[in-house]
N, C-alpha and C positions, 0 to 999 in steps of 0.2 A: 475492616479498620475505616474510620473518619477519617476525614483529608479536610485541609482548610488552603486555599488558594493564596503565596505568596504576594500576586501581583493586584492591584486593586480592578485593573480592568481585565473583561478573560482575554484569553490570546490561547494560541495554537500550536505547537503542544503546549497546553494549561503545564503549569509551574505550582505540584504540589507540596505540603511537606508536612511530616506527621505532628502529631500536636498529643504526644500521650496514649495515643490510638483515640481522641475523638478530636471534634473539629469543634474550632472556637470562634468560625468566621460564622455570621448571619447572612454571608450569603449563599452558602452551599444550595438551602433548596430551591433558589432561583437560576443556580447551576447548573444543577444536576441535569435536569434531563435533557438539556442540548447536548450537553459533555458526554452521558452515557451514550447517547447513542452514536454520536461522533469515536469515542474509544470503543465500541461496538466495532463499528467499521474500520478503524487506525489505531489498533493492539497494540500496535508493533512501536508508536511512537511514545509509548511511556518511557520512561529512567529503567535502565537495567536491575536496578536496586532497588525496585518499587513495585508492588504487587498491588492492585485494587482488585475488591470484593466486589462487584457488579449487582450480584445479587443480594448481598447485605446490605448494600447501600441502598437499593430501592425499597428493600424492605425497610428497614429505620427508616425512610423519608416517606413511607407509606402507614405507617403506623408508630407515631411517634410520642405516643402516648398509651401504648396497650395495644391489645386485638383489636383489627376496624373491621367490624360488622358492614359487609355491604361497599358500597363505591366511596375510594376518598374523595372530602372536598376538592371541588377543582381551584387551580392557583386563579383562574379568570372571573371574576364574579360573573354569573349569569345576565343576560343581555333580559331585557322586556319581553322580547320575542316566544324564547325559551319558556322564561317561568310561565307565560300567558297558555302556552300552547300543554307545556307539561301540568298546569291546573288543569284546565279541560279537560284530560286523556287522565288525568289519576280520578280525578273527580267520576268521571265515567267507569271506571273500572270498578271504584269505590261503592257506586249506584247499582251496577248489577250484581254487589256481590252480597248488599243489602236491602234491596228493595222488596221484599216480602215483607221485612219490618216495617219499612215506611208505609204499605199497603197497610198492614193490621193496625199503625198508628190511625191513619185515617177511620179506618172502621170505627174504630174504637172512641174517637173523638165524636163520632157524628149520629153515634147510638143515642137514641133517644129522640132523636129530631127529624130523619128521613124516615115517614110512612111508607117506604116501601119495603124496610129493613126490618120492621118494627117484629115479623113474625120471627125472625133471627136475632137471635141474644151470643153477644158476645163475652167471654168471660177470660180475661187477661190473654197475655200475648202469646201463649203455646195454642190456648183454648180458639182464640182468634184464627190463627192460621189451620189447626186441624179442621174448624166448622165452616171454612172458607174452600179446603179440600174438599171434604165431603160433602158440601151442597153447593159449589161452582166447578170445582175440580181446579188440579194442582196451577194449569195458567192463570187461571182467576187472580193470581198470587203477583201476576206480571203487568196486570193489565195498568195500563198508561206507560208503559217502560220506553218505549221511543220516545214519545214526547220526553219522559225522566231523561234521557240520554240527550236530547235536544236540549232540553234548559238546564243539566249540565254545564254542555259544552261551553254554551253563551256565557251560563249563569258565571259557572267557575272562573272561568279564562280573565272576567273580568274582578270581579270581589276578591279573587285570590292573587292571580297574575298580576296585577296593579297596584296591589297595597303596597310594596316597597316601594314602587316609584311614586305614589300619592303621598306616603309616608316623607320620603326626603323633601317631594315637593314642600309641605307644610315646616319641617324642619327649618329654623332660624340659620343662615350659614355659619354663624359664631357661634354655637350648638357642638357640644361634643357630641352629643347622641340626642335621641329623640326620645320628650317625655312621655308620660302615660297620658297627658290630656292629647298629644299630636297622634300619638298611636290610634285612640280611640275617634279621635275626627277622620282618620283613615279610614278605619274600619266602616263608619259610618257613610263615607262619601263612597267608597267601593262596593259597598250593600246596596247603597240607594241604588247608585247608575247599573248596576247588574240586573237589580228588578225591573229597572224600567224596562231594558231592553229585553229580558227575557219572560215577562208576565204571561203572554198570552200560553208558554211552555207549561206554563206553572197552572192554569187554568183549565187545560185539557187534561194535564195530568192528574190533577185532581178529580175530573169528573168522571175518568177511567175507573180511577180507585176506588171512589164513593159508589158507581155503578153496579148493582148487585142481580147475577143471572142466577135462578132458582133451577134450573135446567136447561135440556138442550132447544126447546119448545119456546124460551120466554123472549121475549122482544128485546132485544138491544138499541140502544139510539142511536149510539155512532157504527159504522162499519170500519171505523179505520180514523188511524191520527190527521189523516187532510181532511176526512170526512168530517170530522169532530172540528176543525177549526173553521172550516165552510160552513156549517150546522151553527155554531155559535157563533159566528157572523150574520148570518143570514136570519135569526130567531131573534137574536136579541141586540143586532150591533155591530159596529165594530170594538164599540166600548164594553161590548160585551166579553172581549178576550182580555181586558185590563180589567174587570170587577176583581175589586177587593185588591186594588193596587197601595192605597193609602195603609192596612195593617199588613201586607205585607212588607210595603218598605220599611213601617214601624219593626216588625217582626225579622226581617234579615237586615235592618242596620243593628239589631242588637245580638243574632246570631252572628254577625260577624265579626262587632265588636267582643263578644264573649270568644270566640274561637281564635280570630287572628292575635288580638292583642296576650290573649292568657297564653296562648303559641307562643308566642312573641317573647315572653318576659320570662314564661317558664324554663324557654330553649336557652335564653339567656344568661339568667341565675345559675343553671344546671352546667353552662359551660365557665362562666366565671369563677364559679366555686370549684372550678375542676372534680365534680362529683361524677361527672359524664363528657363523654368527648360528642363530637360533631358526627356521631352515628347513628344506627337503629334505635338502641337501648334508649339513647337521648330524645330522640323524635317521636317514640312510642310512647313515654313518659306525658312528654306535653301534648302531645292530642289526646290522650286520657283526658288529663287534666281541661283541656278545650273543648271537647264533647261534655265534659260533664255539668260546667259554668255554663257552657250554651244552655242546654238543655232545663235547668233551674230556672233561667231569665226570660227564657224564649217561648216556654209552653201554654202561658197564660195566649200570648197574643198568636200565636201557632192554632191552637183551638177555636179561637176567632176566627182568624183568615179562612181555616179548612170550614166553616161552618156555614159563613159570607161568600166565600166564592160557590160552595157545593149547590146555595139555594135557589130555588126557583125563581123567576121575577114575582117581586112583590111582598115576597116573608119579612124579607126585613128593607129596613126605609135607608141603613146605612150602617157601619161597622158597629156605630157607636150602639144604636138601636138591637142590635144582635148580641151586644155582650150584655148591657141592661135586661134583654129578654131571657137570656140564660142566664143570668144571676136568679133572677126572678123565680123562675121554673124550676133550675136546678140545682142553684145553690152555688158556692164558692166553687165548692169541689170541681165540678163543671169544668173549670177554666183547667185541671191538672188531670184531667179525663185523657188516655194512653198514653201517661207518664213515661210509664215502665218501657211499652216498645220504643216510646220515643228516646229514653236514654239510651238503649241499644242500640238503636239505629245510627243518633248522632254519634256515640260515641265509640262503636264500633267503626263508623264510617271515616269519620275524622283520625281513627289511627289508620286506616288501609288509606286513607286519600292523602295525608301528609306525609306517610311511610313512602309512597309509593311516588308524589312528590318530588320528596327530596332527591328519590335515585334516578327519576325521569330527569331531572335538572344539570345530575352529575353526567347520564348518559349521553344527553342531548348537547353538554359543554364542549363534553369530550370529543363526540364526535365534531363539532364544530371547530374546537382545535386541531384535530387530526386534517380535518381539511385544508384550514389556512397554514399549519405547518410547512417550514422548507425541508424540512429532512426527510 
């Protein structure tokens, strides 16, 4: 049974009246959580001629338009700290599951450019993975994982966790909603901020992923992640840790816009049209679309970034020189080398990250509300 309050202000015991078995008041959703807890503690306070099915009431509140997959959205918007922490954690989880695809993408992108790898030919995503396992062992698929997780914790926390805050900052106060231009500007801003902070971790990650070991006795340039930071800084200077930052800023501004804006818009339209509710299917569809758009627009810049960051000193004078040399020697198709693993990686990564991110926000807000709740 659904009830509506007869008084405009909450009181105890609350005065409830039936209205054909359905609630006609708009305040029930906001009043239910505390009243349900109070009613459980003081069930004898109800009138003798009134019965209340608390289980049904809670179920109806949790699933207003159908079956809810996962946790229901929080009644209180998530804080910036919750968004940043949730984004960084979700990105690390997604990276753990998709890192072999990212390593395969890097190997395909540098093929034809790295002299040390010319004796090994990679063909396709599965072929690259199998070749690496056969020639270097299964652990080679996770080369650079530590730096990758360091990168995601700092990188995703900024570009994803701060996206909503920056979008609100750019949106005029009199505007009802953020325009596409505002969203693109917010995506570019948080993407550039994230790269500036996380660039050294990206350089180390790419160096590890691109390094080829053809046996247990082969040389390994870096003994570990921290040694890689020290070696690069010693041999190439501090600027070496920020090598390729301009193409990386360009690449991540594009990727961030494609991911965040596409996800934002698809999710908004699905909810407005009532095709899906704010739960797992909606997040899955939105994230898959975001991953595809990001791969299409970012692949050329991603290849140039990878080549330039992995190149030894002196091979390329600038990212532009790298791009022109690639075009002259390998043609336009070189800019889409590794497209399939890029899409498999970005598509799967986006789905895992956004789905996990949405659930983590709700878990963290639920924990915060329980700590602050007086009941």
